[in-house]
N, C-alpha and C positions, 0 to 999 in steps of 0.2 A: 555526549550522546552519539550513538552510532546508528546509521540507517542503511539498510540494504535496499537497492532499487533494481528493478528489472523491467524490461520492455521488449515488445516485438517491434517490427518495422513501423507500425501505425503510431507508436508512442515515442519515437526517437526525439523529435523536436521538443516534446513536453519533458522528457527525461533530462535532456541537456539543460533546459531552463530550470528544472527542479533541482538539479545538482548545483547549479549556480546559486540558487536561493539557499540551499542547505549549507553550502560552503560559506556564504555570507553570514550565516547564523552560527558559524564555528562548529558545524556538525560534520562528523566524519562520515564519508559515503563509501559504501562498497557497491560497485557497479557490476551487475550481472546482466545488463541488457546489451542489445545490439546498438552500435553507433551509426548504423547505416539504414537505408530505406529499402534494401532488397528484402524480399519476403523471407521471413523466418518463422519458426513455430513457437508460439507463446509458451508452451510448457517448458521448453528449454531454458527459458529466462525467468519464469515464475517459480519453478521448483527450487533453484538455488536460493532465492530470496526467502521462501518458506522454510527451507532447511536452516538458514542462518537464524531465523526467528525462533524456530523450534529448539535449536541447540543453545540459544542464548548468546550467540556470537554478535548479535545486534540488538538494539532496543526496540526497533520498529522496522517495518518494511513498507515499500511502495511498489506497486506493480501497475503496468500500463499496457493496455492493448486497445484495439479498435472499439470494442463494446464494453470492455472491462469484465465481461462474463467469463470468458475462457480462462483468463489468468486467475480470476477469483476462484473458480471451480478447482483449478489445479492447485492453488495454494492451500485451499481448505482440506486437501487430502493429507497434509502433514499433521502430526500430533501437536496439540497445544497452539494451533494457528486459528485465529479468528479474523479471516480476511473479509472486509466489507466493501461491496461495490457501492460507491457513492457518486451522486450526480450534482450535489450542491453542498453549500457550507453547512446548512442545518442538518442534513442527513449525516454528514461527516461528524459533526459534533455529537449527535445522538449515538452514532456507532461507537464512539469512544466512551461517552458517559454511561450508556445503558448496556452495551455489549462488550466492553473492554476489547474492542478490535485492536489487533496489533499489526495488521497489514491493511493499507489503504489501496483499493483497486480503483483505478481511474479509467473511464471510457473516453479515450482521446478523440474519437470521431463525434462525440456528442456533447462535449463541454469545451468552452474556450480556454485558451492558455491562462488568461488572468483568473478565471474560475478555478482552474487546477491549482494554481499557486496559492490562492486563498484557501482552498481545501487542505493543502499540505500544511499551511500555517495553522489552521484550525485543528487538524489531526494531531500535530505535535504539541500544541498548547493545551489541549483538553485532557483532563484526567478522568479515569473511571470513577463514577460516583458511588459504587458499591451499594450498600443497603439492600433494598429489595431486589436490585438488579444482580447482585452477587449470587444470590440463591439460583437465579435463572441461568446465569453463565456456568455455574457449577454443574448444571444438568446437561451441558453439551459434552458428549463423549470425547475423551482424549485418546 
């Protein structure tokens, strides 16, 4: 599996921990995020993740900013991207099962690091359930 990750300055600590988790799971990581804490613009780091997902260069994406909103809005501008802003494990699981989310957007300022890691594990381990949900996902314009 290959995952692209991107973050702004608010998500650097989380991104570094998530990369460590992904590598421990033998998952290849493409890092599009900043490694510093100086202010940067979230679109500069969310767009490359969404592009990689859109083009099939990676299996999934993870984006992180302060609220998770800006990065999520940015990613969802790409074709075939279904970025989901999640704030707990249960929402993360439903985003995969019901919405076939392919990018996880994390709000670094509103969740703990242990929560974020648990959400990443859930996101990667959960499959799209299809069925009645497939009909709904197909109605999302691409």
